[in-house]
C-alpha positions in Angstrom: -6.0 17.5 5.8 -5.0 19.0 9.1 -2.1 21.1 10.1 1.2 19.2 9.9 2.3 20.6 13.2 -0.4 18.8 15.1 -0.8 15.2 16.1 -3.4 13.4 14.0 -5.2 10.1 13.6 -3.8 8.8 10.3 -0.7 9.2 8.3 -1.0 8.1 4.7 2.4 7.0 3.3 2.8 6.8 -0.5 6.2 5.6 -2.0 6.6 7.0 -5.4 8.8 7.2 -8.5 7.8 9.0 -11.6 4.1 9.2 -10.7 3.3 12.6 -12.1 0.5 11.1 -14.2 -1.4 9.2 -11.5 -0.4 10.8 -8.1 -2.6 13.9 -8.7 -5.6 11.7 -9.2 -5.1 10.0 -5.8 -4.3 13.2 -3.9 -7.4 14.9 -5.4 -9.5 12.0 -4.3 -8.1 12.1 -0.8 -8.8 15.8 -0.5 -12.5 15.1 -0.8 -12.7 12.5 2.0 -15.3 13.0 4.8 -12.5 11.9 7.3 -10.2 14.8 7.7 -7.8 13.9 10.5 -4.9 12.8 8.3 -1.6 13.8 6.7 -0.1 12.6 3.5 3.6 11.8 3.2 5.1 11.1 -0.2 8.4 9.1 0.0 9.8 9.8 -3.4 12.6 7.7 -4.9 14.2 10.6 -6.8 11.7 10.9 -9.6 12.9 12.5 -12.8 9.4 13.9 -13.6 7.2 16.4 -11.8 6.1 14.0 -9.0 7.7 16.0 -6.2 6.7 19.4 -7.6 3.1 18.2 -7.9 2.9 16.7 -4.4 4.3 19.9 -2.9 1.9 22.1 -4.9 -1.0 20.0 -3.5 0.0 20.5 0.1 1.7 17.2 0.7 4.9 16.5 2.7 7.6 15.1 0.4 10.7 13.2 1.7 13.4 11.1 0.1 12.3 7.6 -0.5 13.6 4.5 -2.2 12.3 1.1 -3.2 8.8 0.4 -1.8 9.8 -1.2 1.5 12.4 1.3 2.5 10.2 4.1 1.2 7.4 3.1 3.4 9.8 2.9 6.4 11.1 6.4 5.7 7.5 7.7 5.6 6.6 6.0 8.8 9.6 7.4 10.6 8.3 11.0 10.2 4.6 10.1 10.5 2.6 11.8 13.3 -0.5 9.6 13.1 -1.5 6.8 15.5 -2.4 4.8 12.4 -0.3 4.5 9.2 -2.1 3.8 5.9 0.4 2.6 3.3 -0.9 3.1 -0.2 0.5 3.1 -3.8 0.3 6.1 -6.1 -1.9 4.3 -8.7 -4.8 3.5 -6.4 -8.1 5.4 -5.7 -10.5 5.3 -2.7 -13.8 3.9 -3.8 -15.7 6.9 -2.6 -15.5 9.9 -0.2 -16.2 7.8 2.8 -13.4 5.3 2.2 -11.1 6.6 5.0 -13.9 7.2 7.5 -15.3 3.7 7.2 -12.0 2.0 6.9 -10.6 3.6 10.1 -13.9 2.9 11.9 -13.9 -0.8 10.9 -10.2 -1.2 11.7 -10.8 0.0 15.3 -14.1 -1.9 15.7 -12.6 -5.2 14.7 -9.6 -4.9 17.1 -7.0 -5.2 14.3 -3.4 -4.2 14.7 -2.7 -4.5 11.0 -5.2 -4.9 8.1 -5.8 -4.7 4.4 -9.0 -4.0 2.4 -10.6 -5.7 -0.5 -9.3 -4.7 -3.9 -11.3 -3.7 -7.0 -9.6 -3.3 -10.3 -9.8 -0.1 -12.4 -10.8 -2.2 -15.3 -13.9 -3.4 -17.1 -12.4 -6.7 -18.1 -14.3 -9.7 -16.7 -11.0 -11.6 -16.1 -9.6 -8.7 -14.0 -12.8 -8.6 -11.9 -12.7 -12.4 -11.4 -9.0 -12.4 -10.6 -9.4 -9.8 -7.9 -12.4 -11.5 -6.5 -10.4 -14.7 -6.2 -7.6 -12.8 -4.6 -9.9 -11.1 -2.1 -11.4 -14.5 -1.1 -7.8 -15.9 -0.7 -6.8 -13.1 1.6 -10.0 -13.6 3.7 -9.5 -17.3 3.9 -5.9 -17.1 5.0 -6.2 -14.1 7.3 -5.9 -16.0 10.6 -3.4 -18.5 9.4 -0.9 -16.9 7.0 -1.9 -13.3 6.2 -1.4 -11.7 2.8 -1.7 -8.1 1.9 -0.8 -5.9 -1.0 1.5 -2.9 -0.4 -1.2 -0.8 -2.1 -3.4 -1.1 1.0 -1.9 -1.8 4.4 -3.3 -0.1 7.5 -1.3 -0.6 10.7 -1.1 0.9 14.2 2.1 2.9 14.4 2.9 1.0 17.6 2.6 -2.3 15.7 4.8 -1.1 12.8 7.5 0.0 15.3 7.3 -3.2 17.4 8.1 -5.4 14.4 10.7 -3.1 13.1 8.8 -1.9 10.0 9.3 -3.4 6.6 12.4 -5.6 6.3 14.5 -3.6 3.9 16.4 -6.7 2.8 13.3 -8.3 1.4 13.0 -7.2 -2.2 9.9 -9.2 -3.5 6.5 -9.7 -1.8 7.8 -7.6 1.1 4.2 -6.6 1.9 3.2 -10.1 2.6 6.3 -10.7 4.7 5.4 -7.6 6.7 1.9 -8.8 7.7 3.1 -12.4 8.2 5.8 -11.2 10.6 3.3 -9.1 12.5 1.1 -12.2 12.8 4.0 -14.2 14.1 4.6 -11.5 16.7 1.0 -12.1 17.9 -0.6 -9.0 16.3 -4.1 -9.3 14.9 -4.5 -9.1 11.2 -7.8 -8.6 9.4 -9.2 -8.0 6.0 -11.6 -5.1 6.1 -14.9 -5.4 4.3 -16.5 -2.0 4.5 -14.8 -0.3 1.5 -12.7 -1.7 -1.4 -9.7 0.2 -2.8 -9.6 0.7 -6.5 -6.3 -0.5 -7.9 -4.6 0.0 -11.3 -4.0 -2.9 -13.6 -1.1 -1.2 -15.4 1.4 -3.9 -14.2 -1.0 -6.6 -15.4 -1.1 -4.9 -18.8 2.6 -4.3 -19.0 3.9 -7.7 -17.8 0.9 -9.9 -18.8 -1.9 -11.2 -16.5 -0.9 -14.9 -16.5 2.8 -14.0 -16.1 2.0 -11.9 -13.0 -0.2 -14.6 -11.6 2.6 -17.2 -12.1 5.2 -14.9 -10.4 3.1 -14.4 -7.3 2.1 -18.1 -7.1 5.8 -19.0 -7.3 6.6 -16.3 -4.8 4.1 -17.5 -2.3 5.3 -21.1 -2.5 9.0 -20.0 -2.3 8.2 -18.0 0.9 6.6 -21.1 2.5 9.5 -23.4 1.5 12.5 -21.1 1.9 11.5 -17.8 3.5 11.4 -14.2 2.1 13.2 -13.1 -1.1 16.4 -11.3 -0.4 17.4 -11.2 -4.0 15.1 -10.0 -6.7 14.0 -13.1 -8.8 12.6 -10.9 -11.7 13.3 -7.6 -13.4 11.4 -4.9 -11.5 10.9 -1.3 -12.4 9.3 0.8 -9.7 6.5 3.4 -10.4 5.5 5.1 -13.6 7.3 5.9 -16.8 10.5 7.9 -16.7 10.2 11.4 -18.1 11.1 11.5 -21.8 13.6 14.2 -22.6 
């Protein structure tokens, strides 16, 4: 990472809450990247564990956050990079060239906002298959009705600012609403192919794979018929486990 006082190419924004278990793994992986022109901003939603302490100890800027959408916006407001890479705390770059190749592809394909392919941190065949289906779906709809997970959105800062960032009144599938709004404003969306992002399956394990699939299928259909969710349709707990006292 480079000096925070200087302008840089990429700002990585990570919304967190009680991520002391997984955040160090991501920060450690980012510290070994071949691409070095980046900063990391952790927008923390008042964790009760050591999330903030760990982030600071690893040389990361920590600011007050909130729910994922607002947290990403708070991070973007203080970002110095020309590009903003929104990630979640429970992901991992696939290798040390992830940032280098993702940024190069983003610029080469002329994108204004993009996502990457996802690969589950799981050996289960159904997890692999489900993510393959999702990757295909994102690729097939990219030029018509874009979809992207909040775990992996790369955007030009100018694009983020032009569309007003994440709509903080949208409380479910706010990531897809973000890229679809960018598309409606005429910005170019792409799915990058060079490097997958490794993603946790902890929510699938907690809530059930079929239940999660049904929630997002319903969510997608609802957005087409009625627009974005401004009231949470399901119980949602952000981040990792609360510290046990």
